[in-house]
PAZAPA-4460 file (N, C-alpha, C; in steps of 0.05 Angstrom, whole numbers, plus 32768, in hexadecimal, padded with zeros to 4 digits):
% residues 321
    n_x    n_y    n_z   ca_x   ca_y   ca_z    c_x    c_y    c_z   seq   type   mol
   7FE1   7E50   76D3   7FE9   7E5C   76ED   7FFF   7E70   76E9     1      M     A
   8013   7E6A   76D7   8028   7E7D   76D2   801E   7E97   76C5     2      Q     A
   800A   7E93   76B3   7FFE   7EAB   76A6   7FF0   7EBC   76BA     3      L     A
   7FE1   7EB0   76CC   7FD2   7EBF   76E0   7FE6   7ECE   76F3     4      L     A
   7FFC   7EC0   76FA   8010   7ECC   770C   801D   7EE4   76FE     5      R     A
   8022   7EE1   76E4   802F   7EF7   76D5   801C   7F0F   76D3     6      H     A
   8002   7F0A   76CE   7FEF   7F1F   76CB   7FEB   7F2E   76E6     7      L     A
   7FEC   7F1F   76FC   7FE9   7F2C   7716   8002   7F3C   771C     8      R     A
   801A   7F32   7715   8032   7F41   771A   8033   7F5A   770A     9      T     A
   8029   7F59   76F1   8029   7F70   76E0   8013   7F84   76E7    10      A     A
   8002   7F7D   76F9   7FEC   7F8F   7702   7FD4   7F8E   76F0    11      G     A
   7FD3   7F7A   76DE   7FBB   7F78   76CC   7FA4   7F6A   76DA    12      E     A
   7FAA   7F5A   76EE   7F95   7F4D   76FE   7F99   7F54   771B    13      L     A
   7F83   7F54   7729   7F84   7F5A   7746   7F93   7F43   7754    14      A     A
   7FA2   7F49   7769   7FB0   7F34   7777   7F9D   7F20   7783    15      P     A
   7FA6   7F07   7785   7F95   7EF2   778F   7F94   7EF5   77AE    16      L     A
   7F7D   7EF6   77B8   7F79   7EF8   77D5   7F6D   7EDF   77DF    17      V     A
   7F7B   7ED1   77F0   7F72   7EB8   77FB   7F66   7EBE   7817    18      V     A
   7F4C   7EBB   781B   7F40   7EC1   7835   7F4C   7EAF   784A    19      P     A
   7F53   7EBB   7860   7F5E   7EAB   7877   7F46   7E9F   7886    20      L     A
   7F4A   7E85   788C   7F35   7E77   789B   7F3B   7E7B   78B9    21      K     A
   7F2B   7E8B   78C6   7F30   7E92   78E2   7F1D   7E81   78F4    22      R     A
   7F29   7E74   7908   7F18   7E63   7919   7F0A   7E75   792E    23      D     A
   7EF7   7E6A   793B   7EE7   7E79   794E   7EF7   7E82   7966    24      T     A
   7F0B   7E72   796D   7F1C   7E79   7984   7F2B   7E93   797F    25      A     A
   7F36   7E96   7967   7F45   7EAE   7960   7F33   7EC6   7960    26      A     A
   7F1A   7EC3   7956   7F07   7ED9   7956   7F00   7EE1   7972    27      I     A
   7EFB   7ECE   7983   7EF5   7ED3   799F   7F0C   7EE2   79AD    28      T     A
   7F24   7ED9   79A9   7F3B   7EE5   79B5   7F3F   7F02   79AB    29      E     A
   7F3A   7F07   7992   7F3C   7F21   7987   7F28   7F34   7993    30      E     A
   7F0F   7F2A   7996   7EFA   7F3B   79A2   7F01   7F40   79C0    31      Q     A
   7F0C   7F2D   79CD   7F14   7F30   79E9   7F2A   7F45   79EC    32      Y     A
   7F3E   7F44   79D9   7F53   7F57   79D9   7F49   7F74   79D5    33      A     A
   7F36   7F77   79C3   7F2A   7F91   79BE   7F1C   7F9B   79D7    34      T     A
   7F0E   7F89   79E5   7F00   7F90   79FD   7F14   7F9A   7A13    35      Y     A
   7F2A   7F8C   7A16   7F3E   7F94   7A2A   7F4A   7FAF   7A24    36      L     A
   7F4F   7FB3   7A0A   7F5D   7FCC   7A02   7F4A   7FE4   7A02    37      H     A
   7F33   7FE1   79F5   7F22   7FF8   79F1   7F0E   7FFD   7A08    38      E     A
   7F04   7FE8   7A14   7EF0   7FEC   7A29   7EFC   7FED   7A45    39      E     A
   7F11   7FDC   7A49   7F1E   7FDC   7A63   7F36   7FEF   7A65    40      R     A
   7F40   7FF8   7A4E   7F56   800A   7A4E   7F70   7FFE   7A56    41      G     A
   7F73   7FE3   7A53   7F8C   7FD6   7A5B   7FA1   7FD8   7A46    42      L     A
   7FBA   7FD6   7A4E   7FD1   7FDA   7A3C   7FD8   7FC0   7A2D    43      G     A
   7FEC   7FC4   7A1C   7FF5   7FAE   7A0B   8001   7F97   7A1C    44      R     A
   800F   7F9F   7A31   801B   7F8A   7A42   8006   7F77   7A4E    45      A     A
   7FEF   7F82   7A56   7FDA   7F71   7A61   7FD0   7F5E   7A4C    46      T     A
   7FCC   7F67   7A33   7FC3   7F56   7A1E   7FD7   7F40   7A18    47      L     A
   7FF1   7F47   7A19   8005   7F33   7A14   8005   7F1D   7A29    48      I     A
   7FFE   7F25   7A42   7FFD   7F12   7A58   7FE4   7F01   7A57    49      N     A
   7FCD   7F0D   7A52   7FB3   7F00   7A54   7FAD   7EED   7A3C    50      Y     A
   7FB2   7EF7   7A24   7FA8   7EE9   7A0C   7FB3   7ECC   7A09    51      L     A
   7FCD   7EC7   7A0D   7FD7   7EAC   7A0A   7FCA   7E99   7A1E    52      P     A
   7FC3   7EA2   7A36   7FB7   7E91   7A4A   7F9A   7E8B   7A42    53      L     A
   7F8C   7E9F   7A38   7F70   7E9A   7A2E   7F71   7E87   7A17    54      V     A
   7F84   7E8B   7A04   7F86   7E79   79EE   7F8B   7E5C   79F7    55      E     A
   7F9C   7E59   7A0B   7FA2   7E3E   7A16   7F89   7E31   7A22    56      C     A
   7F78   7E42   7A2F   7F60   7E38   7A3B   7F4C   7E2E   7A26    57      F     A
   7F48   7E3E   7A11   7F36   7E37   79FC   7F3F   7E1E   79ED    58      L     A
   7F59   7E1C   79E8   7F64   7E05   79DA   7F60   7DEC   79EC    59      L     A
   7F64   7DEF   7A05   7F62   7DD8   7A17   7F45   7DCE   7A19    60      D     A
   7F32   7DE1   7A18   7F16   7DD9   7A1B   7F09   7DD0   7A01    61      R     A
   7F0F   7DDE   79EB   7F01   7DD9   79D1   7F14   7DCD   79BC    62      F     A
   7F2E   7DCB   79C1   7F3F   7DC1   79AD   7F41   7DD5   7996    63      G     A
   7F46   7DCB   797E   7F48   7DDD   7966   7F2E   7DE0   7957    64      K     A
   7F18   7DD6   7964   7EFE   7DD8   7957   7EF0   7DF2   795D    65      G     A
   7ED7   7DF2   7959   7EC6   7E0A   795E   7EC4   7E10   797C    66      T     A
   7EC7   7E28   7983   7EC4   7E30   799F   7EA7   7E36   79A5    67      V     A
   7E9B   7E27   79B7   7E7F   7E2B   79BF   7E80   7E33   79DD    68      R     A
   7E81   7E4D   79E1   7E83   7E57   79FD   7E6B   7E50   7A0E    69      L     A
   7E54   7E4D   7A01   7E3C   7E46   7A11   7E3F   7E2B   7A1F    70      A     A
   7E52   7E1A   7A15   7E55   7E00   7A21   7E68   7E00   7A39    71      Q     A
   7E75   7E17   7A3F   7E87   7E18   7A55   7E79   7E14   7A70    72      L     A
   7E86   7E05   7A82   7E7B   7E00   7A9C   7E8F   7E07   7AB1    73      T     A
   7E86   7E09   7ACA   7E98   7E0F   7AE0   7EAD   7DF9   7AE3    74      A     A
   7EA5   7DE0   7ADE   7EB8   7DCA   7AE0   7ECE   7DCC   7ACC    75      A     A
   7EC8   7DD6   7AB4   7EDD   7DDA   7A9F   7EF2   7DEE   7AA9    76      D     A
   7EE9   7E03   7AB5   7EFB   7E18   7ABE   7F0C   7E0E   7AD5    77      V     A
   7EFF   7E02   7AE9   7F0E   7DF8   7B01   7F22   7DE3   7AF9    78      T     A
   7F1A   7DD1   7AE8   7F2C   7DBB   7ADF   7F45   7DC6   7AD1    79      R     A
   7F41   7DDA   7AC0   7F57   7DE5   7AB1   7F6B   7DF3   7AC4    80      F     A
   7F61   7E03   7AD6   7F73   7E12   7AE8   7F82   7DFF   7AFA    81      V     A
   7F75   7DEB   7B05   7F82   7DD8   7B17   7F98   7DC9   7B08    82      R     A
   7F94   7DC2   7AEF   7FA7   7DB3   7AE0   7FBF   7DC4   7AD8    83      R     A
   7FBA   7DDD   7AD0   7FCF   7DEE   7AC6   7FDF   7DFC   7ADD    84      R     A
   7FD2   7E02   7AF3   7FDF   7E11   7B08   7FF7   7E01   7B14    85      A     A
   7FF5   7DE7   7B14   800B   7DD7   7B1F   8024   7DD9   7B0E    86      Y     A
   8022   7DE1   7AF6   803A   7DE3   7AE4   8045   7DFF   7AE3    87      T     A
   803A   7E12   7AF3   8042   7E2E   7AF2   804D   7E37   7B0D    88      M     A
   805C   7E4D   7B0C   8063   7E5A   7B25   804B   7E67   7B31    89      S     A
   804B   7E6D   7B4B   8034   7E7A   7B57   802C   7E94   7B49    90      P     A
   803F   7EA4   7B41   8039   7EBE   7B34   802C   7EB9   7B19    91      A     A
   8036   7EA5   7B0A   802A   7EA0   7AF0   800E   7E94   7AF3    92      R     A
   800B   7E83   7B07   7FF0   7E77   7B0B   7FDC   7E8C   7B13    93      A     A
   7FE5   7EA0   7B23   7FD4   7EB6   7B2B   7FCC   7EC6   7B12    94      K     A
   7FDE   7ECA   7B00   7FD8   7ED8   7AE7   7FC3   7EC8   7AD7    95      L     A
   7FC6   7EAE   7AD7   7FB4   7E9D   7AC8   7F97   7EA1   7AD2    96      L     A
   7F93   7EA0   7AEC   7F78   7EA2   7AF6   7F6D   7EBE   7AF2    97      V     A
   7F7E   7ED2   7AF3   7F75   7EEE   7AEE   7F6C   7EF1   7AD2    98      T     A
   7F7B   7EE6   7ABF   7F74   7EE7   7AA2   7F5A   7ED8   7A9D    99      A     A
   7F56   7EC1   7AAA   7F3E   7EB1   7AA5   7F25   7EBF   7AB0   100      L     A
   7F28   7ECB   7AC8   7F11   7EDA   7AD3   7F09   7EF1   7AC1   101      R     A
   7F1D   7EFF   7AB6   7F18   7F15   7AA4   7F0A   7F0B   7A8B   102      S     A
   7F13   7EF5   7A7F   7F07   7EEA   7A67   7EEB   7EE0   7A6C   103      F     A
   7EE7   7ED2   7A81   7ECC   7EC7   7A87   7EB8   7EDD   7A8D   104      L     A
   7EC1   7EF3   7A99   7EB0   7F0A   7A9D   7EA8   7F17   7A83   105      R     A
   7EBB   7F17   7A70   7EB7   7F23   7A56   7EA2   7F13   7A46   106      F     A
   7EA5   7EF8   7A46   7E92   7EE8   7A36   7E76   7EE8   7A43   107      V     A
   7E75   7EEB   7A5D   7E5A   7EED   7A6A   7E4C   7F07   7A64   108      F     A
   7E5B   7F1D   7A63   7E50   7F37   7A5D   7E46   7F37   7A40   109      L     A
   7E53   7F28   7A2F   7E4A   7F26   7A13   7E33   7F13   7A0F   110      R     A
   7E2B   7F05   7A24   7E15   7EF2   7A21   7E1D   7ED7   7A15   111      G     A
   7E37   7ED1   7A14   7E41   7EB8   7A09   7E3D   7EA1   7A1C   112      E     A
   7E3C   7EA7   7A36   7E37   7E92   7A4A   7E1E   7E9A   7A5A   113      T     A
   7E0F   7E86   7A63   7DF7   7E8C   7A72   7DFD   7E95   7A8E   114      A     A
   7E13   7E8C   7A99   7E1B   7E92   7AB5   7E36   7E9F   7AB5   115      R     A
   7E3A   7EB0   7ACA   7E55   7EBC   7ACE   7E66   7EA7   7ADC   116      D     A
   7E7B   7E9D   7ACE   7E8B   7E88   7AD8   7EA4   7E91   7AE7   117      L     A
   7EA6   7EAB   7AEC   7EBE   7EB5   7AF9   7EC2   7EA9   7B15   118      T     A
   7EAC   7EA4   7B22   7EAE   7E99   7B3D   7EB9   7E7C   7B3E   119      A     A
   7EB9   7E6F   7B27   7EC2   7E54   7B25   7EE1   7E52   7B22   120      S     A
   7EEE   7E69   7B1E   7F0B   7E69   7B1B   7F18   7E66   7B36   121      V     A
   7F27   7E51   7B3C   7F33   7E4D   7B56   7F47   7E63   7B5D   122      P     A
   7F4B   7E67   7B77   7F5E   7E7B   7B80   7F79   7E6D   7B83   123      T     A
   7F8E   7E7B   7B7B   7FAA   7E70   7B7D   7FB7   7E7D   7B96   124      V     A
   7FC2   7E6C   7BA7   7FD0   7E76   7BBF   7FEA   7E83   7BB7   125      A     A
   7FEC   7E9D   7BBB   8004   7EAC   7BB5   8005   7EC3   7BC9   126      D     A
   800F   7EBE   7BE1   800F   7ED3   7BF6   8021   7EEA   7BEE   127      W     A
   8015   7F02   7BEF   8022   7F19   7BE3   803D   7F20   7BF1   128      R     A
   803E   7F1E   7C0B   8056   7F26   7C1A   8065   7F0E   7C25   129      H     A
   8063   7EF7   7C17   8071   7EDF   7C20   808F   7EE0   7C1B   130      A     A
   8098   7EF1   7C09   80B5   7EF2   7C03   80BF   7F0F   7C06   131      T     A
   80D9   7F11   7C07   80E5   7F2C   7C08   80E9   7F37   7BEC   132      L     A
   80E8   7F51   7BE9   80EF   7F5D   7BCF   810C   7F58   7BC9   133      P     A
   8112   7F51   7BB0   812D   7F4C   7BA8   813A   7F66   7B9F   134      R     A
   8151   7F6C   7BAC   815E   7F85   7BA7   817C   7F82   7BAA   135      F     A
   818A   7F97   7BA2   81A7   7F98   7BA5   81AE   7FB2   7BB2   136      I     A
   81C5   7FB4   7BC1   81CC   7FCD   7BCE   81D3   7FE3   7BBA   137      P     A
   81D3   7FFC   7BC4   81D9   8013   7BB2   81F4   8011   7BA5   138      A     A
   8208   8005   7BB3   8222   8002   7BA7   8222   7FF1   7B8E   139      E     A
   8212   7FDC   7B8E   8210   7FCB   7B77   8201   7FD8   7B60   140      D     A
   81ED   7FE9   7B67   81DF   7FF8   7B52   81F3   800B   7B44   141      V     A
   8204   8017   7B54   8219   8028   7B49   822B   8019   7B36   142      G     A
   8232   8001   7B3E   8244   7FF0   7B2C   8236   7FEA   7B12   143      R     A
   821C   7FE5   7B13   820D   7FDF   7AFA   820D   7FF7   7AE8   144      I     A
   8209   800F   7AF3   8209   8028   7AE3   8224   802D   7AD7   145      L     A
   8239   8029   7AE6   8254   802D   7ADD   825D   8019   7AC8   146      R     A
   824F   8002   7AC6   8256   7FEE   7AB3   824F   7FF5   7A96   147      A     A
   823F   800A   7A93   8238   8014   7A78   824F   8023   7A6B   148      C     A
   8256   801B   7A53   826B   8029   7A45   8260   8042   7A38   149      D     A
   8263   8059   7A46   8256   8072   7A3C   8266   807F   7A26   150      R     A
   827B   8071   7A1C   8289   807A   7A05   827D   8070   79EB   151      G     A
   8268   8060   79ED   825A   8056   79D6   823D   805E   79D6   152      T     A
   8230   805E   79BF   8214   8066   79BC   8202   8053   79CD   153      A     A
   8207   8039   79CA   81F7   8025   79D9   81FA   8029   79F7   154      V     A
   8213   802E   79FF   8218   8032   7A1C   820A   804B   7A27   155      G     A
   8209   8060   7A18   81FC   8078   7A21   81DD   8074   7A22   156      R     A
   81D3   8066   7A0F   81B6   805F   7A10   81B0   804E   7A28   157      R     A
   81BF   8039   7A2C   81BA   8026   7A42   81BD   8034   7A5D   158      D     A
   81D1   8047   7A5F   81D5   8055   7A78   81BC   8066   7A7F   159      Y     A
   81B0   8073   7A6B   8198   8083   7A6F   8181   8071   7A78   160      A     A
   817E   8059   7A6B   8169   8046   7A73   816D   803D   7A90   161      V     A
   8185   8036   7A97   818B   802C   7AB2   8186   8041   7AC7   162      L     A
   818D   805A   7AC1   8188   8070   7AD4   816A   8074   7AD9   163      L     A
   815A   8072   7AC4   813D   8074   7AC8   8132   805E   7ADB   164      L     A
   813D   8047   7AD8   8135   8030   7AE9   813F   8034   7B06   165      L     A
   8158   803D   7B08   8165   803E   7B23   815E   8057   7B33   166      A     A
   8159   806D   7B25   8153   8086   7B33   8136   808C   7B36   167      R     A
   8126   8085   7B23   8109   808A   7B23   80F8   8071   7B28   168      L     A
   8104   805A   7B27   80F5   8041   7B2C   80E1   803B   7B16   169      G     A
   80E6   8043   7AFE   80D3   803D   7AE8   80D2   801F   7AE2   170      L     A
   80BB   8016   7AD9   80B8   7FFB   7AD0   80C3   7FF9   7AB3   171      R     A
   80CA   7FE1   7AAB   80D6   7FDD   7A91   80C3   7FE7   7A7B   172      A     A
   80A9   7FE0   7A7D   8096   7FE9   7A68   8093   8007   7A67   173      G     A
   8097   8015   7A7E   8095   8032   7A7E   80AC   803F   7A70   174      E     A
   80C4   8033   7A72   80DB   803D   7A63   80D7   8038   7A45   175      V     A
   80CD   8021   7A3E   80C8   801B   7A22   80B6   802F   7A15   176      V     A
   80A0   8037   7A22   808C   8048   7A16   8090   8065   7A1A   177      H     A
   80A7   806D   7A25   80AD   808A   7A27   80AF   8096   7A0C   178      M     A
   80A3   80AE   7A08   80A4   80BC   79EF   80B2   80D8   79F4   179      E     A
   80BB   80E3   79DE   80CA   80FC   79E0   80BA   8112   79ED   180      L     A
   80A0   8112   79E8   808E   8127   79F3   8089   8123   7A11   181      E     A
   8091   810C   7A1C   808C   8107   7A38   80A0   8116   7A4A   182      D     A
   80B6   8120   7A3F   80CA   812E   7A4F   80C5   814C   7A4D   183      I     A
   80BF   8158   7A64   80BB   8175   7A65   80D5   8182   7A70   184      D     A
   80E5   818B   7A5D   8100   8195   7A64   80FE   81AF   7A74   185      W     A
   80E9   81BF   7A70   80E7   81D9   7A7D   80E4   81D6   7A9B   186      R     A
   80D3   81C3   7AA3   80CE   81C0   7AC0   80DC   81A8   7ACC   187      V     A
   80EA   8198   7ABA   80F9   8181   7AC4   80E8   816B   7ACE   188      G     A
   80D3   8164   7ABE   80C1   814E   7AC6   80BE   813A   7AAF   189      E     A
   80B6   8122   7AB7   80B2   810D   7AA4   8096   8101   7AA7   190      L     A
   8088   80FE   7A91   806E   80F1   7A92   8072   80D3   7A8F   191      I     A
   8069   80C4   7AA3   806C   80A7   7AA3   8052   809A   7A9A   192      V     A
   8053   808A   7A85   803C   807B   7A7B   803A   8061   7A8B   193      R     A
   802C   8062   7AA1   802B   804B   7AB3   8015   8037   7AAD   194      G     A
   8010   8026   7AC0   7FFC   8011   7ABD   7FE0   801D   7ABA   195      K     A
   7FCF   800E   7AAC   7FB3   8017   7AA9   7FB0   8032   7A9B   196      G     A
   7FC2   8038   7A88   7FC1   8051   7A79   7FC3   8069   7A8B   197      A     A
   7FD0   8067   7AA2   7FD3   807E   7AB4   7FEC   808D   7AAC   198      R     A
   7FEA   80A8   7AAB   8000   80BA   7AA6   8006   80CA   7ABF   199      H     A
   801F   80C7   7AC8   8027   80D5   7AE1   8041   80E3   7ADC   200      E     A
   8045   80F9   7AEC   805D   8109   7AE9   8071   8103   7AFF   201      R     A
   808B   8102   7AF7   80A0   80FE   7B0A   80B6   8113   7B04   202      L     A
   80C3   811D   7B19   80D9   8130   7B15   80F1   8120   7B09   203      P     A
   8100   812D   7AF8   8118   8120   7AEC   8131   8129   7AFB   204      V     A
   813E   8117   7B09   8157   811E   7B16   816C   8128   7B02   205      P     A
   8180   8137   7B0C   8194   8144   7AFB   81A3   812F   7AEB   206      K     A
   81AC   8119   7AF8   81BD   8105   7AEA   81AC   80F7   7AD4   207      D     A
   8193   80F2   7ADA   8181   80E5   7AC6   817D   80F7   7AAE   208      V     A
   8178   8111   7AB4   8174   8124   7A9E   818D   8127   7A8D   209      G     A
   81A5   8127   7A9A   81BE   812A   7A8B   81C2   8112   7A79   210      A     A
   81BC   80FA   7A83   81C0   80E1   7A73   81AD   80E1   7A5B   211      A     A
   8194   80EA   7A5F   8181   80EB   7A49   8189   80FF   7A34   212      L     A
   8193   8116   7A3C   819C   812A   7A29   81B4   8120   7A19   213      V     A
   81C6   8113   7A27   81DE   8108   7A19   81D6   80F4   7A04   214      D     A
   81C3   80E2   7A0B   81BA   80CE   79F8   81AB   80DA   79E1   215      Y     A
   8198   80EC   79E7   8187   80F7   79D2   8197   8108   79BE   216      L     A
   81AA   8117   79C8   81B9   8129   79B6   81CD   811A   79A5   217      R     A
   81D9   8105   79B1   81F0   80F8   79A3   81E8   80DF   7994   218      R     A
   81D4   80D0   799E   81D1   80B5   7995   81B6   80AD   798A   219      D     A
   81A1   80BB   7992   8187   80B3   7988   8184   80BA   796B   220      R     A
   817F   80A7   795A   817D   80AC   793D   8162   80B8   7936   221      V     A
   8161   80C7   7920   8148   80D2   7916   8138   80BC   790A   222      R     A
   811F   80B9   7913   810D   80A4   7908   80F0   80AD   790D   223      C     A
   80DE   809D   7903   80C2   80A3   7905   80B7   809F   7921   224      A     A
   80C4   808E   7931   80BA   8088   794C   80BF   809F   795E   225      S     A
   80AC   80A4   7971   80AF   80B9   7985   80B9   80AD   799F   226      R     A
   80BE   8094   79A0   80C9   8088   79B8   80E4   8094   79BF   227      R     A
   80EA   8096   79D9   8104   80A1   79E1   811A   808E   79DB   228      V     A
   8116   8075   79E1   812C   8061   79DE   8126   8051   79C4   229      F     A
   813A   8051   79B3   8138   8045   7999   814D   802F   7995   230      I     A
   8146   801A   7987   815A   8006   7980   8170   8012   796F   231      C     A
   8189   800B   7975   81A0   8016   7967   81A3   800A   794B   232      M     A
   8199   7FF1   7948   819B   7FE4   792E   8182   7FE8   791E   233      R     A
   8185   7FEA   7903   816E   7FED   78F2   815C   7FD4   78F2   234      A     A
   8142   7FD8   78F0   8133   7FF1   78EE   8133   8000   7909   235      P     A
   8138   801A   7908   8139   802A   7921   811C   802F   792A   236      N     A
   8115   8022   7940   80FA   8024   794B   80FC   8020   7969   237      R     A
   80E6   8025   7977   80E5   8021   7994   80E8   8004   799B   238      G     A
   80EF   7FFF   79B4   80F2   7FE4   79BE   80D8   7FD5   79BB   239      F     A
   80D9   7FBB   79B5   80C1   7FAB   79B2   80B2   7FA7   79CB   240      A     A
   80BF   7FA6   79E2   80B1   7FA2   79FB   80C4   7FA3   7A13   241      G     A
   80B9   7F9E   7A2B   80C9   7FA0   7A44   80E1   7F8D   7A44   242      P     A
   80E0   7F77   7A35   80F6   7F64   7A35   8110   7F72   7A2D   243      V     A
   810F   7F85   7A1A   8127   7F93   7A11   8134   7FA2   7A29   244      A     A
   8124   7FAE   7A3A   812E   7FBD   7A51   813B   7FA9   7A65   245      I     A
   812E   7F92   7A69   8139   7F7E   7A7B   8153   7F73   7A71   246      C     A
   8156   7F71   7A56   816F   7F68   7A4A   8185   7F7C   7A4F   247      T     A
   817F   7F96   7A4E   8193   7FAB   7A54   819D   7FA8   7A70   248      I     A
   818A   7FA4   7A83   8191   7FA1   7A9F   81A2   7F88   7AA3   249      V     A
   819A   7F72   7A98   81A9   7F59   7A9B   81C5   7F5B   7A91   250      R     A
   81C9   7F67   7A7A   81E4   7F6A   7A6F   81F5   7F7D   7A80   251      R     A
   81E9   7F92   7A8B   81F8   7FA4   7A9D   8200   7F96   7AB6   252      A     A
   81EF   7F85   7AC1   81F5   7F76   7AD9   820C   7F63   7AD4   253      I     A
   820C   7F56   7ABD   8221   7F43   7AB7   823C   7F51   7AB3   254      E     A
   823B   7F69   7AA6   8254   7F78   7AA3   825F   7F81   7ABE   255      R     A
   824D   7F87   7AD1   8256   7F8F   7AEB   8260   7F78   7AFC   256      A     A
   825C   7F60   7AF3   8266   7F49   7B01   8256   7F42   7B1A   257      G     A
   823C   7F49   7B1A   822B   7F44   7B31   821A   7F2B   7B2C   258      L     A
   8211   7F20   7B43   81FF   7F09   7B41   81E7   7F0D   7B54   259      R     A
   81D5   7F1F   7B4D   81BE   7F25   7B5E   81A9   7F0E   7B5B   260      P     A
   8195   7F0F   7B6D   8180   7EFA   7B6C   8170   7EFA   7B53   261      P     A
   816C   7F11   7B46   815F   7F13   7B2D   816E   7F27   7B1C   262      T     A
   8169   7F27   7B02   8177   7F39   7AF0   8164   7F49   7ADE   263      K     A
   814C   7F4D   7AE7   8139   7F5C   7AD7   8138   7F79   7ADF   264      G     A
   8128   7F89   7AD0   8126   7FA6   7AD5   811B   7FAC   7AF1   265      A     A
   8109   7F9A   7AFB   80FD   7F9F   7B15   8111   7F9E   7B2C   266      H     A
   8128   7F92   7B28   813D   7F91   7B3C   8145   7FAD   7B44   267      L     A
   8148   7FBF   7B31   8150   7FDA   7B37   8139   7FEA   7B44   268      L     A
   8121   7FE4   7B3D   810A   7FF1   7B4A   8108   7FE9   7B68   269      R     A
   810B   7FD0   7B6E   810C   7FC7   7B8A   8124   7FD2   7B99   270      H     A
   813A   7FD4   7B8B   8153   7FDE   7B98   814F   7FFB   7B9F   271      S     A
   8143   800B   7B8E   813E   8027   7B94   812C   802A   7BAC   272      L     A
   8117   801A   7BAE   8104   801C   7BC4   8112   8015   7BDF   273      A     A
   8121   8000   7BDF   812E   7FF8   7BF8   8144   800C   7C00   274      T     A
   8152   8018   7BED   8166   802C   7BF4   8158   8045   7BFF   275      E     A
   8142   804D   7BF4   8134   8064   7BFE   812A   805F   7C1A   276      L     A
   8121   8047   7C1F   8117   8040   7C3A   812E   8041   7C4E   277      L     A
   8146   8037   7C45   815D   8038   7C57   8165   8054   7C5E   278      R     A
   8161   8067   7C4B   8168   8083   7C50   8153   8092   7C5F   279      R     A
   813D   8085   7C66   812A   8092   7C77   8110   809B   7C69   280      G     A
   810C   8094   7C50   80F4   809C   7C42   80DD   808B   7C4D   281      A     A
   80C5   8096   7C4E   80AE   8088   7C58   80A2   8076   7C42   282      S     A
   8092   8063   7C4A   8086   8051   7C36   8073   8060   7C24   283      L     A
   8066   8075   7C2F   8054   8085   7C1E   8064   8094   7C08   284      A     A
   807B   809E   7C0F   808C   80AC   7BFB   8096   8099   7BE6   285      E     A
   809D   8081   7BEE   80A7   806D   7BDB   8090   8064   7BC9   286      I     A
   8078   8061   7BD4   8061   805A   7BC4   805A   806F   7BAF   287      G     A
   805E   8089   7BB7   8059   809F   7BA4   806D   809E   7B8D   288      D     A
   8086   8099   7B93   809B   8098   7B7E   8097   8080   7B6B   289      L     A
   8090   8069   7B76   808C   8051   7B66   8070   8050   7B5A   290      L     A
   805F   8063   7B61   8044   8066   7B56   8033   804D   7B5C   291      R     A
   8034   8043   7B74   8023   802D   7B7C   8007   8037   7B80   292      H     A
   7FF4   8027   7B77   7FD8   802E   7B7B   7FCF   8029   7B97   293      R     A
   7FDA   8014   7BA3   7FD1   800D   7BBE   7FE9   800D   7BD1   294      S     A
   7FE4   8017   7BEA   7FFA   8017   7BFE   8003   7FFB   7C05   295      P     A
   7FF1   7FE7   7C01   7FF8   7FCB   7C07   8010   7FC2   7BF5   296      D     A
   8012   7FCC   7BDD   8028   7FC5   7BCC   8043   7FCF   7BD8   297      T     A
   8042   7FE7   7BE2   805B   7FF2   7BEE   8063   7FE5   7C08   298      T     A
   804F   7FD9   7C16   8055   7FCD   7C30   8069   7FB6   7C2D   299      M     A
   806D   7FAB   7C15   8081   7F96   7C11   809C   7F9F   7C1B   300      L     A
   80A2   7FB9   7C18   80BD   7FC2   7C1E   80C1   7FC6   7C3C   301      Y     A
   80AC   7FC5   7C4C   80AE   7FC7   7C69   80BE   7FAF   7C74   302      A     A
   80BE   7F99   7C65   80CC   7F81   7C6F   80EA   7F83   7C6E   303      K     A
   80F4   7F97   7C5F   8111   7F9A   7C5D   811B   7FB2   7C6E   304      V     A
   8109   7FBF   7C7D   8111   7FD4   7C8F   8119   7FC8   7CA9   305      D     A
   8131   7FBD   7CAA   813A   7FAD   7CC1   813D   7FBE   7CDA   306      F     A
   8145   7FD8   7CD7   8148   7FE9   7CEF   812D   7FEC   7CFD   307      A     A
   8118   7FF1   7CEE   80FD   7FF4   7CFA   80F3   7FDA   7D05   308      A     A
   80F8   7FC4   7CF7   80EF   7FAA   7D00   80FC   7FA2   7D1A   309      L     A
   8115   7FAA   7D1F   8123   7FA3   7D38   8115   7FB0   7D4F   310      R     A
   810A   7FC8   7D4B   80FD   7FD6   7D61   80E4   7FC9   7D6B   311      Q     A
   80D7   7FB9   7D5A   80BE   7FAD   7D61   80C1   7F8F   7D65   312      I     A
   80D9   7F84   7D61   80DD   7F67   7D63   80DB   7F5F   7D81   313      A     A
   80CD   7F49   7D86   80CB   7F3F   7DA2   80E3   7F2F   7DAA   314      L     A
   80EA   7F30   7DC3   8100   7F21   7DCD   80FA   7F03   7DCC   315      R     A
   810D   7EF4   7DC1   810A   7ED7   7DBF   810D   7ECB   7DDC   316      W     A
   80FA   7EBA   7DE3   80FB   7EAE   7DFF   8116   7EA1   7E05   317      P     A
   8124   7EAB   7E19   813E   7E9F   7E21   8155   7EAA   7E11   318      G     A
   8151   7EBD   7DFF   8167   7EC7   7DEE   8166   7EE5   7DED   319      G     A
   8178   7EEF   7DDB   8179   7F0C   7DD7   8163   7F16   7DC5   320      A     A
   815F   7F30   7DC4   8149   7F3B   7DB3   8150   7F37   7D96   321      A     A
***
């Protein structure tokens, strides 16, 4: 064994290649991921959300043995969802059933199942407008921005990130995937790589542009990555995912001494929308800025337009309006 190891190290023998034993579940999941990315055009974030749930379903139904999709029944699907949904939040359970419907549609199209089992996935009750959007007033947003130490490289980078969230309402993933070519300095526009591989243009406000220039000129290191925002510590590369942006927001909130209902990047997106509504912007204008596909999504913010709601509120019997 030592002689063989020495010969391989010296390059006299080809390196030993041990074939990996891949189970059928891993192969199925890989094929499903390829389908989502290449045929459906879905982004990496969707794959990260869907694949663990599909893996959990296959493991629950077939264990660690061979996956025989032809044996799947409607009862298997219903039983799994009912058992798992009770352990999840409504939003997570809704994601579970969405992922399962997508996967079951995929295996049916491939002929792996004799019947389309998507109809057997139960519906999870999660009323869209049952809650208010979580936001903070404009004064608190200003405190978060001022909490960045702009005398340091990290502070200048984080300040630019926070301005993109607070002024343009970008999602965390959209900030992560920004590339240098996405900024058109001549016309003052930014290409946003949104959901579903959609590319849309937004005007860059003066303060946002100034913060980006300050960061790019002084702090962004030269590296192979074309991402705008780069990790300050080696290896210098783009952020791994939206969690990095949420971490920047959370730390800025803590430095500002605030205790909002949530501490993620979406807090600033909701806060921008509610502040625009307070200043008189229409729901259509807010929907255009936030790049909502459906007006129903923007309707959530109508619930915080208290001035308009007072005008249509009915008088309580025996009391004041």
